[in-house]
Backbone as a chain_set.jsonl record, in Angstrom:
{"seq": "MIPFIKKEFITFNETLYYVIEIVRMSDNPDVEKLKENWHADIVLKKEDKFFFLRSIPDLEIIED", "coords": {"N": [[-9.184, 36.945, -13.88], [-11.203, 34.578, -12.264], [-10.622, 31.266, -11.308], [-12.637, 28.354, -12.025], [-14.414, 26.849, -9.423], [-15.249, 23.83, -8.037], [-18.301, 22.918, -6.489], [-19.309, 20.678, -4.988], [-20.917, 18.542, -2.759], [-21.278, 15.886, -0.385], [-23.27, 14.07, 1.863], [-22.55, 11.662, 4.19], [-23.025, 9.088, 6.43], [-23.855, 10.958, 8.37], [-21.949, 12.949, 8.152], [-20.505, 15.735, 6.567], [-19.071, 16.003, 3.387], [-16.621, 17.264, 1.111], [-16.432, 17.015, -2.365], [-13.625, 16.019, -3.867], [-12.696, 14.847, -6.219], [-14.011, 12.943, -8.977], [-13.761, 9.777, -10.319], [-13.829, 7.581, -13.03], [-14.404, 4.069, -12.868], [-13.642, 2.537, -14.993], [-11.312, 3.67, -15.837], [-9.375, 2.432, -14.446], [-8.111, 3.283, -11.91], [-5.434, 3.847, -9.521], [-6.478, 3.596, -6.602], [-5.677, 3.913, -3.867], [-3.285, 5.349, -4.114], [-4.176, 7.718, -5.388], [-5.922, 8.608, -3.426], [-4.132, 9.236, -1.375], [-2.518, 11.196, -2.678], [-4.389, 13.223, -3.217], [-5.163, 13.866, -0.71], [-7.477, 12.784, 0.398], [-10.061, 11.944, 2.669], [-11.761, 9.821, 2.619], [-12.948, 7.309, 0.349], [-15.562, 6.695, -1.771], [-17.634, 4.347, -3.519], [-19.82, 4.35, -6.198], [-22.078, 3.019, -8.397], [-20.419, 3.159, -11.356], [-18.265, 4.697, -10.53], [-15.659, 6.279, -8.61], [-15.636, 8.238, -5.725], [-13.754, 10.707, -4.414], [-13.277, 12.04, -1.327], [-13.212, 14.753, 1.046], [-13.481, 15.406, 4.431], [-15.58, 17.807, 6.067], [-15.078, 19.708, 8.791], [-17.048, 20.069, 11.8], [-18.318, 23.241, 12.638], [-17.903, 25.835, 15.016], [-19.424, 28.64, 16.518], [-17.671, 31.37, 17.554], [-17.724, 33.832, 19.869], [-16.819, 37.266, 19.862]], "CA": [[-10.198, 35.907, -14.026], [-11.25, 33.636, -11.145], [-10.813, 29.903, -11.812], [-13.858, 27.651, -11.634], [-14.297, 26.032, -8.216], [-16.357, 22.893, -7.884], [-19.026, 23.037, -5.224], [-20.073, 19.455, -4.813], [-20.839, 18.026, -1.397], [-22.001, 14.638, -0.125], [-23.418, 13.715, 3.273], [-22.431, 10.216, 4.365], [-22.958, 8.787, 7.871], [-24.066, 12.204, 9.107], [-20.781, 13.816, 8.005], [-20.493, 16.452, 5.303], [-17.813, 15.851, 2.66], [-16.387, 17.996, -0.126], [-16.007, 16.102, -3.427], [-12.365, 16.459, -4.453], [-12.63, 14.365, -7.598], [-14.787, 11.753, -9.335], [-12.988, 9.04, -11.315], [-14.515, 6.391, -13.55], [-13.749, 2.797, -12.587], [-13.089, 2.025, -16.251], [-9.965, 4.233, -15.99], [-8.511, 1.587, -13.617], [-7.249, 4.137, -11.094], [-4.788, 3.344, -8.318], [-7.308, 4.321, -5.639], [-4.905, 4.283, -2.671], [-2.327, 6.402, -4.478], [-4.927, 8.946, -5.608], [-6.427, 9.04, -2.117], [-3.004, 9.868, -0.688], [-2.105, 12.399, -3.413], [-5.425, 14.248, -3.115], [-5.448, 14.046, 0.718], [-8.876, 12.425, 0.627], [-10.312, 11.237, 3.927], [-12.549, 8.622, 2.343], [-13.297, 7.08, -1.051], [-16.803, 5.938, -1.908], [-17.884, 3.824, -4.855], [-21.224, 4.308, -6.566], [-22.226, 2.599, -9.788], [-19.127, 2.932, -12.009], [-17.401, 5.83, -10.203], [-15.08, 6.476, -7.288], [-15.763, 9.607, -5.241], [-12.703, 11.035, -3.459], [-13.928, 13.029, -0.47], [-12.531, 15.329, 2.209], [-14.5, 15.775, 5.415], [-15.689, 19.201, 6.498], [-15.273, 19.628, 10.248], [-18.122, 20.868, 12.391], [-17.864, 24.575, 12.996], [-18.507, 26.444, 16.196], [-19.405, 30.099, 16.52], [-16.906, 31.924, 18.671], [-18.079, 35.238, 20.024], [-15.692, 38.174, 20.138]], "C": [[-10.093, 34.916, -12.862], [-11.475, 32.238, -11.696], [-12.102, 29.29, -11.271], [-13.574, 26.778, -10.412], [-15.519, 25.132, -8.124], [-17.007, 23.076, -6.519], [-19.923, 21.823, -5.052], [-19.828, 18.914, -3.409], [-21.688, 16.766, -1.291], [-22.101, 14.482, 1.39], [-23.43, 12.198, 3.354], [-22.212, 9.954, 5.847], [-22.968, 10.063, 8.72], [-22.836, 13.123, 9.119], [-20.829, 14.453, 6.626], [-19.102, 16.349, 4.679], [-17.809, 16.727, 1.418], [-15.881, 16.997, -1.152], [-14.753, 16.681, -4.074], [-12.341, 16.103, -5.934], [-13.523, 13.15, -7.751], [-14.042, 11.079, -10.483], [-13.78, 7.808, -11.741], [-13.715, 5.13, -13.232], [-13.081, 2.24, -13.834], [-11.697, 2.588, -16.536], [-8.923, 3.441, -15.199], [-7.56, 2.409, -12.739], [-6.59, 3.368, -9.946], [-5.415, 4.139, -7.169], [-6.502, 4.78, -4.427], [-3.917, 5.408, -2.964], [-3.039, 7.739, -4.692], [-5.464, 9.499, -4.292], [-5.329, 9.773, -1.346], [-2.619, 11.192, -1.357], [-3.1, 13.54, -3.246], [-5.819, 14.533, -1.658], [-6.927, 13.813, 1.025], [-8.989, 11.672, 1.951], [-10.993, 9.902, 3.691], [-12.794, 8.529, 0.841], [-14.558, 6.22, -1.067], [-16.96, 5.485, -3.357], [-19.388, 3.792, -5.082], [-21.306, 4.048, -8.057], [-20.838, 2.37, -10.384], [-18.126, 4.042, -11.706], [-16.879, 5.742, -8.784], [-15.207, 7.952, -6.942], [-14.694, 9.815, -4.165], [-13.185, 12.231, -2.647], [-13.031, 13.495, 0.668], [-13.602, 15.804, 3.171], [-14.426, 17.259, 5.751], [-15.984, 19.153, 7.989], [-16.465, 20.484, 10.681], [-17.539, 22.201, 12.829], [-18.594, 25.058, 14.242], [-18.397, 27.951, 16.091], [-18.669, 30.545, 17.776], [-17.221, 33.41, 18.733], [-16.86, 36.051, 20.384], [-15.73, 38.681, 21.549]], "O": [[-8.996, 34.472, -12.524], [-12.409, 32.025, -12.468], [-12.585, 29.662, -10.202], [-12.584, 26.047, -10.389], [-16.66, 25.595, -8.13], [-16.335, 23.354, -5.525], [-21.146, 21.942, -4.979], [-18.693, 18.84, -2.938], [-22.677, 16.599, -2.004], [-21.135, 14.732, 2.111], [-24.214, 11.532, 2.678], [-21.313, 10.534, 6.455], [-22.186, 10.21, 9.659], [-22.704, 13.976, 9.997], [-21.153, 13.795, 5.638], [-18.091, 16.576, 5.343], [-18.833, 16.914, 0.762], [-14.989, 16.205, -0.848], [-14.812, 17.709, -4.748], [-12.016, 16.93, -6.786], [-13.768, 12.417, -6.793], [-13.728, 11.714, -11.49], [-14.329, 7.088, -10.907], [-12.488, 5.131, -13.319], [-12.068, 1.547, -13.742], [-10.976, 2.054, -17.379], [-7.73, 3.738, -15.27], [-6.343, 2.246, -12.82], [-7.123, 2.368, -9.467], [-4.938, 5.217, -6.813], [-6.635, 5.927, -4.002], [-3.739, 6.313, -2.149], [-2.563, 8.776, -4.231], [-5.46, 10.71, -4.071], [-5.58, 10.813, -0.737], [-2.419, 12.196, -0.673], [-2.7, 14.7, -3.145], [-6.706, 15.348, -1.404], [-7.541, 14.543, 1.803], [-8.124, 10.869, 2.302], [-10.823, 8.963, 4.469], [-12.843, 9.544, 0.147], [-14.607, 5.155, -0.453], [-16.49, 6.138, -4.288], [-20.138, 3.271, -4.257], [-20.698, 4.747, -8.867], [-20.14, 1.456, -9.946], [-17.238, 4.313, -12.515], [-17.535, 5.219, -7.884], [-14.919, 8.816, -7.77], [-14.732, 9.165, -3.119], [-13.466, 13.297, -3.195], [-12.206, 12.741, 1.182], [-14.525, 16.519, 2.78], [-13.359, 17.874, 5.724], [-17.014, 18.624, 8.407], [-16.831, 21.464, 10.033], [-16.415, 22.275, 13.324], [-19.756, 24.723, 14.474], [-17.386, 28.476, 15.625], [-19.0, 30.151, 18.895], [-17.009, 34.147, 17.77], [-15.979, 35.594, 21.114], [-14.86, 39.454, 21.951]]}, "num_chains": 1, "name": "protein.A"}
């Protein structure tokens, strides 16, 4: 059995990010600690949620 893989992405400032995790503000998370533990590049806040994101680097096609 293949585990479920989230496929959520966000574009912010012309950069594509993979959503690692979404945490409710009401859970009073230690944002800096979670950011470090999850290796997030950036944390965004929208409404009552924190979005922990990892950037997706630009890819280049390399010909054989």
